[in-house]
VOGU-3710 file (C-alpha; in Angstrom, 3 decimals, decimal comma):
1> xxxxxxxxxx> -20,196/6,383/23,928  -18,482/8,125/20,993  -15,931/6,208/18,972  -12,283/7,091/19,388  -10,959/7,852/15,908  -7,750/8,931/14,199  -7,277/10,145/10,593  -6,396/7,194/8,387  -3,089/6,723/6,627  -1,901/3,809/4,537
11> xxxxxxxxxx> 0,648/2,615/7,099  -2,091/1,629/9,542  -2,733/-2,073/10,163  -5,181/-4,058/12,268  -3,845/-4,812/15,739  -1,173/-2,096/15,517  -0,392/-0,105/18,644  -1,283/3,579/18,561  -0,684/6,669/20,697  -3,970/8,573/20,755
21> xxxxxxxxxx> -2,295/11,718/22,130  0,448/12,173/19,539  -1,459/10,190/16,870  1,673/8,209/16,091  1,886/4,560/15,069  3,541/2,089/17,445  4,454/-1,616/17,183  2,778/-3,928/14,670  0,657/-6,897/15,782  0,405/-5,866/19,433
31> xxxxxxxxxx> -3,145/-7,294/19,536  -3,868/-10,518/17,657  -6,465/-13,221/17,213  -6,700/-16,070/19,786  -3,629/-18,286/19,660  -1,365/-15,396/18,672  -2,523/-15,391/15,024  -1,799/-12,097/13,309  -4,805/-10,088/12,131  -5,411/-9,452/8,440
41> xxxxxxxxxx> -7,901/-7,642/6,237  -9,961/-10,850/6,019  -10,804/-10,489/9,703  -12,758/-7,282/9,142  -16,532/-7,521/9,451  -18,807/-4,880/8,003  -21,212/-3,241/10,414  -24,173/-1,873/8,415  -25,254/1,651/9,237  -28,672/0,329/10,241
51> xxxxxxxxxx> -26,959/-1,415/13,193  -25,265/1,701/14,508  -26,629/2,490/17,938  -28,813/5,578/18,024  -29,136/5,931/14,251  -32,432/6,209/12,439  -33,448/6,623/8,824  -34,606/10,205/8,294  -34,739/10,271/4,530  -38,385/11,368/4,504
61> xxxxxxxxxx> -37,962/14,344/6,810  -36,932/16,753/4,077  -35,031/19,876/4,982  -33,181/20,013/8,293  -32,871/23,728/8,785  -30,119/23,853/11,356  -26,374/24,122/11,318  -25,618/20,785/12,914  -27,150/17,343/12,539  -26,904/13,719/11,521
71> xxxxxxxxxx> -29,086/11,327/9,572  -29,052/7,938/7,900  -29,926/8,030/4,203  -30,150/5,508/1,405  -29,018/6,379/-2,087  -28,156/4,562/-5,270  -24,710/4,475/-6,811  -23,985/5,849/-10,263  -24,962/2,547/-11,852  -28,495/3,065/-10,562
81> xxxxxxxxxx> -28,631/-0,486/-9,221  -26,794/-0,917/-5,937  -28,185/0,977/-2,965  -25,874/2,394/-0,292  -26,819/3,267/3,266  -24,935/6,256/4,632  -24,635/8,130/7,894  -24,240/11,815/7,019  -23,286/14,281/9,730  -22,617/17,939/9,183
91> xxxxxxxxxx> -21,675/21,003/11,159  -21,295/24,575/9,981  -20,728/27,749/11,919  -18,360/30,478/12,986  -15,254/29,428/14,896  -12,889/31,420/17,094  -10,129/28,985/17,945  -8,043/26,702/15,773  -8,713/23,817/18,181  -12,395/23,938/17,183
101> xxxxxxxxxx> -11,378/23,109/13,619  -8,883/20,365/14,440  -11,298/18,713/16,885  -13,898/18,347/14,119  -11,309/16,561/11,981  -10,163/14,320/14,871  -6,702/15,894/14,712  -5,080/16,169/18,125  -3,491/19,404/19,276  -0,210/17,596/19,983
111> xxxxxxxxxx> 0,105/16,566/16,333  -0,673/20,070/15,020  1,789/21,717/17,416  4,528/19,210/16,597  3,976/19,632/12,858  4,175/23,433/13,168  7,281/23,229/15,342  9,037/21,033/12,797  7,983/23,237/9,902  5,809/20,543/8,321
121> xxxxxxxxxx> 6,258/16,828/7,876  3,358/15,899/10,116  1,080/14,916/7,252  -1,428/16,848/5,162  -4,179/16,597/7,737  -1,937/17,797/10,553  -0,744/20,847/8,647  -4,027/21,609/6,885  -5,017/24,630/8,991  -2,648/27,546/8,504
131> xxxxxxxxxx> -2,161/28,848/12,025  -0,958/32,305/10,999  -3,703/32,904/8,442  -6,359/31,630/10,830  -5,224/33,863/13,687  -5,187/37,015/11,563  -8,614/36,439/9,992  -11,475/38,643/11,187  -14,218/36,155/10,289  -13,809/32,370/10,235
141> xxxxxxxxxx> -16,553/30,064/9,013  -16,112/26,301/9,066  -18,091/23,650/7,151  -17,536/19,960/7,877  -19,434/17,086/6,265  -18,677/13,499/7,295  -20,130/10,555/5,413  -19,891/6,989/6,712  -20,692/4,264/4,191  -19,720/1,452/6,543
151> xxxxxxxxxx> -17,725/0,560/9,617  -15,406/-2,412/9,372  -14,341/-3,962/12,660  -12,412/-7,069/13,729  -14,376/-8,668/16,581  -11,945/-11,494/17,288  -8,717/-9,446/17,391  -8,636/-9,359/21,180  -5,437/-11,062/22,420  -2,852/-8,660/23,821
161> xxxxxxxxxx> 0,629/-9,925/22,838  3,352/-7,832/24,531  7,054/-8,312/23,969  8,940/-10,146/26,734  11,285/-8,268/29,071  10,102/-4,756/28,156  11,132/-2,194/30,838  8,227/-0,712/32,755  8,836/2,823/31,539  8,789/1,783/27,875
171> xxxxxxxxxx> 5,147/0,669/27,729  3,610/3,787/26,172  6,616/4,377/23,918  6,329/0,879/22,372  2,606/0,157/22,511  0,872/3,513/22,865  -2,353/3,554/24,851  -4,666/1,820/22,360  -4,693/-0,290/19,191  -6,329/-0,151/15,765
181> xxxxxxxxxx> -9,435/-2,344/15,844  -11,183/-1,322/12,629  -11,731/1,328/9,979  -14,413/3,703/8,775  -15,045/3,981/5,043  -16,795/6,938/3,478  -15,651/10,512/3,032  -14,887/13,766/4,806  -15,363/17,209/3,289  -14,007/20,240/5,087
191> xxxxxxxxxx> -13,981/23,876/4,058  -12,697/26,847/6,019  -13,731/30,286/4,798  -11,818/33,224/6,274  -12,283/36,927/5,727  -9,376/39,216/6,550  -8,934/42,978/6,527  -5,847/43,807/4,498  -4,923/47,243/5,786  -1,984/48,336/7,922
201> xxxxxxxxxx> -4,059/51,137/9,421  -5,808/50,725/12,749  -8,545/48,129/12,522  -12,010/49,672/12,561  -15,213/48,193/13,868  -16,769/46,075/11,137  -20,173/45,846/12,770  -23,216/44,240/11,197  -23,761/40,508/10,960  -23,265/37,568/8,680
211> xxxxxxxxxx> -25,993/34,957/8,453  -25,168/31,527/7,087  -27,674/28,700/6,902  -26,937/25,053/6,227  -29,705/22,600/5,446  -29,785/19,024/4,242  -32,419/17,835/1,822  -32,639/14,154/1,017  -29,168/13,675/2,444  -27,404/16,429/0,487
221> xxxxxxxxxx> -26,015/19,548/2,113  -27,199/22,985/1,040  -25,298/26,094/2,058  -26,594/29,611/1,675  -25,421/32,890/3,105  -26,010/36,618/3,260  -24,177/39,570/4,750  -25,414/42,886/6,069  -24,366/45,669/8,394  -21,989/48,563/8,722
231> xxxxxxxxxx> -19,085/47,549/6,533  -18,214/49,217/3,271  -15,918/47,256/0,987  -15,646/50,191/-1,427  -14,025/52,392/1,244  -10,573/53,517/0,177  -8,917/52,810/3,540  -10,173/49,242/3,797  -9,393/46,150/1,783  -10,719/42,687/2,515
241> xxxxxxxxxx> -9,763/39,280/1,197  -11,697/36,044/1,379  -9,787/32,771/1,425  -11,344/29,323/1,030  -9,370/26,259/2,068  -10,907/22,956/0,999  -9,787/19,504/2,060  -11,529/16,200/1,406  -11,088/12,443/1,350  -13,425/10,121/-0,506
251> xxxxxxxxxx> -15,784/11,040/-3,318  -13,119/10,965/-6,030  -12,606/14,142/-8,036  -15,329/16,279/-6,485  -14,263/19,513/-8,183  -16,622/20,266/-11,097  -15,217/20,321/-14,617  -14,152/23,733/-15,763  -13,618/25,120/-12,260  -10,202/26,774/-12,043
261> xxxxxxxxxx> -10,409/28,001/-8,448  -12,749/27,703/-5,510  -15,400/30,309/-4,843  -18,517/30,359/-2,667  -20,818/29,086/-5,401  -18,526/26,164/-6,246  -18,170/25,386/-2,559  -21,941/25,181/-2,106  -22,340/22,958/-5,148  -19,633/20,521/-4,044
271> xxxxxxxxxx> -20,973/20,377/-0,474  -24,442/19,502/-1,791  -23,159/16,707/-4,012  -20,518/15,268/-1,693  -22,565/12,450/-0,053  -23,645/11,204/-3,506  -20,035/11,218/-4,702  -18,958/9,280/-1,630  -21,652/6,675/-2,284  -19,888/5,824/-5,559
281> xxxxxxxxxx> -16,287/6,389/-4,451  -15,672/5,819/-0,719  -12,300/5,437/0,917  -10,966/4,829/4,379  -11,190/8,008/6,388  -10,566/7,014/10,002  -9,074/4,223/12,074  -11,186/2,975/14,984  -9,185/2,871/18,233  -9,748/0,622/21,246
291> xxxxxxxxxx> -7,977/1,029/24,582  -5,869/-1,853/25,858  -7,710/-1,626/29,165  -10,897/-2,722/27,359  -9,330/-6,129/26,617  -9,797/-9,018/29,038  -6,492/-10,498/27,848  -4,620/-7,355/28,923  -5,771/-7,721/32,518  -5,094/-11,459/32,566
301> xxxxxxxxxx> -1,392/-11,008/31,857  1,421/-9,824/34,072  2,607/-6,813/32,104  5,333/-4,460/33,265  4,005/-0,943/32,916  0,622/0,366/31,869  -0,763/2,730/29,218  -1,165/6,397/30,026  -4,630/7,934/30,151  -4,638/10,939/27,826
311> xxxxxxxxxx> -8,219/12,146/28,372  -7,343/15,235/30,426  -4,064/15,794/28,571  -5,937/16,039/25,255  -8,211/18,777/26,584  -5,239/20,692/27,984  -3,301/20,397/24,728  -6,201/21,900/22,779  -5,645/25,020/24,860  -1,922/24,886/24,096
321> xxxxxxxxxx> -2,731/24,717/20,384  -4,770/27,918/20,636  -1,884/29,539/22,549  0,499/28,587/19,742  -0,622/31,841/18,098  2,769/33,065/19,366  4,052/31,815/16,025  1,923/34,441/14,264  3,098/37,178/16,628  6,695/36,106/16,034
331> xxxxxxxxxx> 6,260/36,558/12,279  4,513/39,928/12,742  7,371/41,256/14,874  9,864/40,178/12,223  7,853/42,138/9,625  7,681/45,151/11,952  11,474/45,108/12,314  11,771/45,105/8,530  9,328/48,025/8,258  11,249/50,030/10,855
341> xxxxxxxxxx> 14,520/49,413/9,031  13,002/50,614/5,765  11,469/53,686/7,394  7,890/52,743/6,469  6,809/52,391/10,116  7,521/53,888/13,524  7,286/52,465/17,048  5,573/54,056/20,058  6,365/52,984/23,647  3,593/51,673/25,890
351> xxxxxxxxxx> 3,341/52,623/29,544  3,316/49,925/32,202  -0,079/49,709/33,908  -0,824/48,573/37,463  -2,761/45,557/36,152  0,284/44,467/34,147  2,414/44,633/37,298  -0,104/42,448/39,154  -0,173/40,000/36,249  3,635/39,803/36,233
361> xxxxxxxxxx> 3,674/39,174/39,999  1,202/36,287/39,571  3,435/34,566/37,016  6,549/35,083/39,124  4,850/33,530/42,176  3,604/30,632/40,085  7,134/30,024/38,788  8,561/30,044/42,314  5,937/27,485/43,382  6,819/25,195/40,468
371> xxxxxxxxxx> 10,523/25,636/41,172  9,956/24,597/44,798  8,048/21,488/43,697  10,846/20,630/41,275  13,479/20,848/44,023  11,382/18,601/46,292  11,091/15,980/43,542  14,858/16,118/42,856  15,568/15,558/46,528  13,160/12,588/46,661
381> xxxxxxxxxx> 14,835/10,993/43,626  18,305/11,529/45,079  17,230/9,882/48,334  16,128/6,745/46,496  18,139/6,787/43,274  17,898/3,021/42,698  14,097/2,997/42,614  13,926/6,088/40,367  16,936/5,407/38,128  14,818/5,724/34,959
391> xxxxxxxxxx> 13,042/8,892/36,080  14,183/12,238/34,708  12,829/15,606/35,812  13,321/18,850/33,900  13,645/22,177/35,635  10,670/24,480/34,896  11,394/27,276/32,464  11,028/30,819/33,841  8,336/33,176/32,548  9,166/36,126/30,324
401> xxxxxxxxxx> 9,343/39,438/32,136  5,970/41,158/31,740  7,176/44,706/31,173  6,641/46,957/28,136  9,336/46,853/25,482  11,154/50,010/24,517  10,345/51,453/21,105  13,523/50,489/19,259  14,884/47,703/17,076  16,818/46,058/19,904
411> xxxxxxxxxx> 13,711/45,620/22,027  11,722/44,338/19,050  14,384/41,716/18,504  14,116/40,804/22,186  10,330/40,527/21,826  10,833/38,187/18,870  13,142/35,980/20,937  10,643/36,035/23,815  7,922/34,791/21,439  10,179/31,981/20,338
421> xxxxxxxxxx> 10,827/31,127/23,985  7,065/30,821/24,588  6,753/28,546/21,544  9,545/26,335/22,882  7,762/26,073/26,229  4,516/24,995/24,524  6,292/22,281/22,510  8,064/21,171/25,660  4,751/20,857/27,531  3,419/18,641/24,756
431> xxxxxxxxx> 6,490/16,408/25,031  6,007/16,049/28,789  3,052/13,749/28,101  5,115/11,535/25,781  7,555/9,170/27,504  11,150/9,317/26,211  10,325/12,064/23,713  13,079/14,346/22,509  12,793/18,124/22,335
//
């Protein structure tokens, strides 16, 4: 079974409660050692990579000519004396959705959406992928290298210690659904290469193909690529830009001396040398999470309330993150309004098709069904208000009218407000899974 992980930050502590859906910290010292003793760094035990289930040393296998894989390697640190065992996993390939990128980095869709909605403040990892730039790109290639030097776990931090007299509905708000039971030390290297057509004319078929190969020799990543096909970068009516976003933890200063900006060659060189750099300069990259329901002590106590299970919610929220491309559309409409005002663009009306009418009818029927369910729930709560005094139900928001907008500034402004309305609904859906959250 795969470990449940969350990107590390310095506020994390052993035994601390954690919400795996929002990736937010909860109460300190929720889980302790027997006798109620608080956990400390001294309680961490190192689990060598050779003990990791399913791992095997593949250092003699040479090149691994595929775009995804994992191996255990042994290398010496810079001093040439101490040997380090590492688990190196890598994945490289084209991506279509932003959720594919965040999933590789163990960043939940709820955190990314919340960070975008607040305009930042969710942490560097949460706001690393630029949603607008990613959505507009024509080609997106992602490279992720994860290096684990060691796992450090606390075997005897197993006693669930809840606060007395906590209301039933406050469980997830105070404790989350899991706790921090250990840490992973090593490094993570991530690069996202995007290629975007920079013309305001109608987008033409690019055609052709791009072949990128990633191999790993002796535990170091090698990246090579070639492009071919029917695209002509010298054409006067086409301009393309390539953007490389690089993010890493561990390995120290991995950027070579004398390099002013990233390019493909520098990216390949750094990716190849990253595991060796991490061997000499590791850092904590992830917190290891354990569900409360895995603890015997949790089941032995009489606890008011229980943790939520976010397995299905996490999958659903990944889809919401991909739908949050409304933010890009919202910005594009604002630019179009500016272009119309300046006279550098014109708008053409679009006719309403029969398929659009059918699509609009589907959404209207779905809204009426949800509205009926809402009214039934309100009636049930009213009939037994004492039992449901802490339960609140929000009325479902109506869908936007699926009809073509007129070709004028007023309708463009309405379209911009409709986009914002869709963004609000997405953020609201994320908050539904978080008890006592505020919109």
